[in-house]
N, C-alpha and C positions, 0 to 999 in steps of 0.2 A: 504494500500499499505506499501511496505517495503522498496523501494528504488527507485532511479531515473529511472531505467529500467521499473519499474511497471508504473511509471507516462508516460513515452514515450510510453508504450504499450496502455494506455488508450487514449492517444493523437491520435495515430494511429487509434484506433477504431472510435474515434469521427470524424475525418478526412475523413476516408473511408465511415462512415455512411452518411456524408453530400455530398459526391461525390467530394471532394476536390482533386486536384493534389497536392503532397507533395513529398519532397525530403530530406533526412537527409545528410547534408554536413559533410564529413569526411576531417578534415584538414590533410594535407600533407606537405611535406617540400616546396612544390610549392603553397600551398593555402594561405588564408587569415585568420589570427588570430582573434578570436572573433565572428565569423559568427554564428547566432543562430542555435540551433539544427535542427529546421525544417524550411525549405523554402517552401511555399505553394502558391496555387493560387485556387481561387473558382469564377466561372463566370467572369472571366477576372480580378480578383482583387488579387494582390500580398499582402501576409502578412507572417510574421515570427513569430515562436514561440521558446522560450527559455525555457527549462525544468530544474528545479531544485528539490531537496528533502530536507525536514527538513528546518532548518535555513539558507541554503545556499543562497546566493545573487549572482547575475551576477558580474563577474570580471570587471576590468577597460577596459580591451579590448573588453568585451562583451558590456558593456555600450556604448563604443565609436561606435562599429558598429551598435547598436540600434539607436543611435542618427543620424547616417548617413541614416539609413533606413527611420527614421521619417522625416528626412528633405527632402527626396525623396517622401514624402506622402504614405510610407508604415507603416501600423500599426504593432506593435509588442506586443506579449503578453507574460510575464513571468508566467509559469505555475508551480504548485507543486501540492503535494497530497491534499492540503486544498482547492484549487480553480479550480482543474481540471474539475469538473462538471460543472463550469460556462463558460468553454470554448465555447461550442456550441452557448451560448447566445452572447458571445463576438464577435465571428465570425459574427453572424447575424447583430449585431449592428455596428460593426466597419468595415465589409468588404462587406456587401450586401446592 
């Protein structure tokens, strides 16, 4: 994988293959900053995925939103090119 777009493409393949519903949130002037890249649901269970590439880490705003999701019992996975192939196992463990 060469960039974050490739990581996102692989995440979409995994989610589609598992039969998950997912939505990629695009912030606008009326949106909420820091929302993870993917908001997902599988078998009635909500979860979120933040994608990164290389050594990039979530921003302070992203961490704040991830803490809020966790506080509501929603799991969040930060995925990059190094761990994207672990995503399906994580979903099965954390969400099913």
